[in-house]
C-alpha positions as CSV (number, residue, x, y, z in Angstrom):
1,M,-8.7,-21.4,21.0
2,N,-5.4,-20.0,19.6
3,R,-6.2,-21.2,16.2
4,Y,-9.7,-19.8,16.2
5,W,-8.2,-16.5,17.3
6,R,-5.8,-16.5,14.4
7,I,-8.7,-17.2,11.9
8,F,-10.6,-14.3,13.4
9,S,-7.5,-12.1,13.4
10,T,-6.6,-12.9,9.8
11,G,-10.1,-12.0,8.6
12,L,-10.0,-8.8,10.7
13,S,-6.6,-7.9,9.2
14,F,-7.9,-8.0,5.7
15,I,-11.0,-6.1,6.6
16,V,-8.8,-3.4,8.1
17,F,-6.6,-3.5,5.0
18,G,-9.6,-3.0,2.7
19,L,-11.1,-0.2,4.8
20,G,-7.8,1.5,5.0
21,G,-7.4,1.4,1.3
22,L,-10.8,3.0,0.8
23,F,-10.1,5.7,3.4
24,L,-6.8,6.6,1.7
25,S,-8.4,6.5,-1.8
26,F,-11.3,8.7,-0.9
27,F,-9.9,11.0,1.8
28,V,-6.1,11.1,2.0
29,F,-4.8,10.7,-1.6
30,P,-7.3,13.2,-3.1
31,I,-6.0,15.9,-0.7
32,V,-2.4,15.1,-1.7
33,L,-3.3,15.2,-5.4
34,V,-4.8,18.6,-5.1
35,A,-2.5,20.2,-2.5
36,I,0.8,19.2,-4.2
37,Q,1.4,20.3,-7.8
38,D,5.0,19.2,-8.3
39,P,4.9,15.7,-9.8
40,L,8.1,14.5,-8.2
41,K,7.2,15.7,-4.7
42,K,3.7,14.3,-5.1
43,K,5.2,10.9,-6.0
44,K,7.4,10.9,-3.0
45,V,4.6,11.8,-0.6
46,I,2.2,9.2,-2.0
47,R,4.9,6.5,-1.9
48,K,5.7,7.4,1.7
49,I,2.1,7.1,2.7
50,I,1.9,3.7,1.0
51,T,5.0,2.5,2.8
52,L,3.8,3.7,6.2
53,T,0.4,2.2,5.6
54,F,1.8,-1.2,4.6
55,R,4.2,-1.1,7.6
56,F,1.3,-0.5,9.9
57,F,-0.6,-3.4,8.4
58,M,2.4,-5.8,8.9
59,N,2.8,-4.6,12.5
60,F,-1.0,-5.0,13.0
61,M,-0.9,-8.7,11.9
62,H,2.2,-9.3,14.0
63,T,0.6,-7.7,17.1
64,L,-2.6,-9.8,16.7
65,G,-0.5,-13.0,16.5
66,V,-1.4,-13.9,12.9
67,I,2.2,-14.0,11.7
68,R,5.6,-13.4,13.3
69,F,7.6,-11.1,11.1
70,K,11.4,-11.4,11.0
71,T,13.9,-9.5,8.8
72,E,17.5,-9.9,7.8
73,S,19.5,-6.9,6.5
74,I,16.2,-5.0,6.0
75,E,17.9,-1.6,6.5
76,T,19.4,-2.0,3.1
77,L,16.0,-1.4,1.5
78,H,15.4,1.8,3.5
79,S,17.8,3.7,1.2
80,E,17.8,1.4,-1.8
81,N,17.8,3.0,-5.2
82,S,18.3,2.5,-9.0
83,C,18.0,-1.2,-9.2
84,L,15.7,-4.1,-10.1
85,L,14.5,-6.0,-7.0
86,I,13.4,-9.6,-7.5
87,A,11.8,-11.9,-5.0
88,N,10.2,-15.3,-4.7
89,H,6.5,-15.2,-4.1
90,P,5.2,-17.7,-1.5
91,T,2.4,-15.6,0.0
92,L,-0.4,-13.1,-0.6
93,I,1.4,-10.3,1.4
94,D,4.9,-10.5,-0.2
95,V,4.7,-7.2,-2.1
96,V,3.2,-5.5,1.0
97,S,6.1,-6.7,3.1
98,I,8.7,-5.3,0.7
99,I,7.1,-1.9,0.1
100,A,6.7,-1.6,3.8
101,H,10.4,-1.2,4.0
102,C,11.3,0.3,0.6
103,P,10.1,3.9,0.2
104,N,11.6,4.1,-3.4
105,A,9.6,1.0,-4.5
106,C,8.0,1.2,-8.0
107,C,5.6,-1.5,-9.1
108,I,4.4,-2.9,-12.4
109,V,0.6,-2.9,-12.0
110,K,-2.1,-4.8,-13.9
111,E,-3.9,-3.0,-16.7
112,E,-7.2,-3.3,-14.8
113,L,-5.8,-1.2,-11.9
114,W,-4.5,1.4,-14.3
115,S,-7.9,1.9,-15.7
116,N,-9.8,1.6,-12.4
117,T,-11.7,4.8,-11.6
118,Y,-10.8,4.6,-7.9
119,V,-7.1,3.9,-8.0
120,R,-6.0,5.1,-11.5
121,K,-4.9,8.6,-10.3
122,I,-3.1,7.1,-7.3
123,V,-1.0,4.6,-9.2
124,Q,-0.2,7.3,-11.8
125,A,0.9,9.8,-9.2
126,A,2.9,7.1,-7.4
127,G,4.8,6.6,-10.6
128,Y,3.8,2.9,-11.0
129,I,4.1,1.3,-14.4
130,P,1.2,-0.4,-16.3
131,N,1.8,-3.7,-17.9
132,T,0.2,-2.8,-21.2
133,D,2.4,-2.2,-24.3
134,A,5.7,-4.0,-23.9
135,D,7.8,-1.3,-25.5
136,L,6.2,1.5,-23.5
137,M,6.5,-0.6,-20.3
138,L,10.3,-1.1,-20.9
139,K,10.8,2.6,-21.6
140,R,9.0,3.5,-18.3
141,C,11.1,0.8,-16.5
142,E,14.2,2.5,-17.8
143,E,13.0,5.9,-16.7
144,A,12.2,4.5,-13.2
145,I,15.6,3.1,-12.7
146,S,17.4,6.2,-14.0
147,N,15.2,8.3,-11.6
148,G,16.5,6.2,-8.6
149,D,13.5,3.9,-8.2
150,V,13.6,0.3,-7.1
151,L,11.6,-1.7,-9.6
152,I,9.9,-4.7,-8.0
153,I,9.4,-7.9,-10.0
154,F,8.4,-11.4,-9.1
155,P,10.0,-13.6,-11.7
156,E,7.6,-16.4,-11.1
157,G,4.7,-14.3,-12.3
158,T,2.4,-15.9,-9.7
159,R,2.6,-17.2,-6.2
160,T,4.9,-20.2,-5.6
161,K,3.1,-23.5,-5.2
162,P,3.4,-25.0,-1.7
163,N,6.4,-27.4,-1.2
164,E,7.8,-26.5,-4.6
165,E,11.0,-24.5,-5.3
166,P,10.4,-21.4,-7.5
167,K,10.4,-21.5,-11.2
168,F,11.4,-18.2,-12.7
169,Q,10.3,-16.9,-16.1
170,R,13.0,-15.0,-18.1
171,G,11.2,-11.6,-18.1
172,A,13.2,-10.2,-15.1
173,A,16.5,-11.3,-16.7
174,H,15.6,-9.7,-20.0
175,I,14.7,-6.4,-18.2
176,A,18.0,-6.5,-16.2
177,L,20.0,-7.1,-19.4
178,M,18.3,-4.4,-21.5
179,L,18.4,-1.8,-18.7
180,K,22.0,-2.8,-17.7
181,C,21.0,-2.4,-14.0
182,E,22.0,-4.2,-10.9
183,V,19.6,-6.7,-9.3
184,R,18.8,-6.9,-5.6
185,C,17.5,-10.3,-4.5
186,V,15.1,-10.6,-1.6
187,E,14.2,-14.1,-0.3
188,I,10.8,-14.6,1.5
189,N,10.1,-17.6,3.6
190,C,6.9,-18.5,5.4
191,S,6.7,-21.5,7.8
192,P,4.3,-23.1,8.3
193,I,2.7,-22.3,4.9
194,T,-0.1,-19.8,5.0
195,L,-1.8,-17.3,2.6
196,T,-0.4,-19.2,-0.3
197,K,-1.7,-20.2,-3.7
198,G,-4.7,-22.5,-3.6
199,L,-5.1,-22.1,0.2
200,P,-8.1,-20.1,1.5
201,W,-7.2,-17.3,3.9
202,Y,-9.1,-19.0,6.8
203,R,-7.1,-22.2,6.5
204,V,-4.5,-21.1,9.1
205,P,-1.7,-23.4,10.2
206,S,-1.6,-25.3,13.5
207,R,0.8,-22.7,14.9
208,R,1.7,-19.0,14.3
209,A,3.6,-18.7,11.0
210,D,7.1,-17.2,10.9
211,F,7.5,-14.9,7.9
212,T,11.1,-14.0,7.1
213,L,12.2,-11.3,4.7
214,S,16.0,-11.7,3.9
215,V,17.8,-9.1,1.8
216,R,20.6,-10.5,-0.3
217,D,23.6,-8.9,-2.1
218,R,23.2,-7.2,-5.5
219,I,23.9,-9.1,-8.7
220,N,25.5,-7.4,-11.7
221,S,24.2,-9.2,-14.7
222,N,27.2,-8.2,-16.9
223,D,29.5,-10.3,-14.6
224,H,27.8,-13.5,-15.6
225,V,27.4,-13.2,-19.4
226,L,29.8,-12.7,-22.3
227,E,29.7,-9.4,-24.2
228,D,28.7,-11.1,-27.6
229,M,26.3,-13.7,-26.0
230,P,22.9,-13.7,-27.8
231,R,20.2,-12.1,-25.7
232,P,18.0,-15.3,-25.3
233,K,21.0,-17.3,-24.1
234,A,22.1,-14.5,-21.8
235,A,18.6,-14.4,-20.3
236,R,18.7,-18.1,-19.6
237,V,22.1,-17.8,-17.9
238,I,21.0,-14.8,-15.7
239,T,17.8,-16.6,-14.8
240,R,19.8,-19.6,-13.5
241,V,22.0,-17.1,-11.5
242,F,18.8,-15.7,-9.9
243,L,17.5,-19.1,-9.1
244,K,20.7,-20.0,-7.2
245,Q,19.6,-17.4,-4.6
246,Y,16.5,-19.3,-3.8
247,C,16.8,-23.0,-4.8
248,S,18.7,-25.6,-3.0
249,T,19.1,-27.5,-6.3
250,P,18.9,-24.9,-9.2
């Protein structure tokens, strides 16, 4: 019976998430966009709403018994600023769990969302960055970091395959080197595995999953590479440094 309840509760959680998104898009965010003219204040208000909404969603899933959420040093994210935040990506709700605790979060969003009629103005007002033109994206990433934002990147580019250690692409390392910014590592663990790649949402584990969000120390990329080291080699070195935070055998 417990398992059937968690299947029902998981489906209910995503229905609530979808309905909540529609409510915010059609009723709450339009009011904010019209009522607040200052772009900076508008960005802060919209991001605050997103953070509170995501935190409610996480608490909702926890209360229903879908997932048991645990955190380590999470208070660091509450006032985090001006850095690149990287994380492994085991589940469907990873970005939600991070933004739920990080009001300064800035995301790189897919081009489809940037051109979507319903959410385009929201992601623009929130200061999110489209992954369209590479040079323009890098410029906006630099502006975001200089403005105190926390730029979230998942170096794997997709969700981690179950029972495999993460494999990072070098994009995050290149951005860290080019922007000369510090990197905050966040490790996400979910056991037993659920809401992961290739696993339908209704395929719930035999027991309630423990979802742990652990905030690690910052990494200064310049401490790990030589000044005259070629950029491609430096990116490989930094990527290995990142992986040591997540892999038992990097």
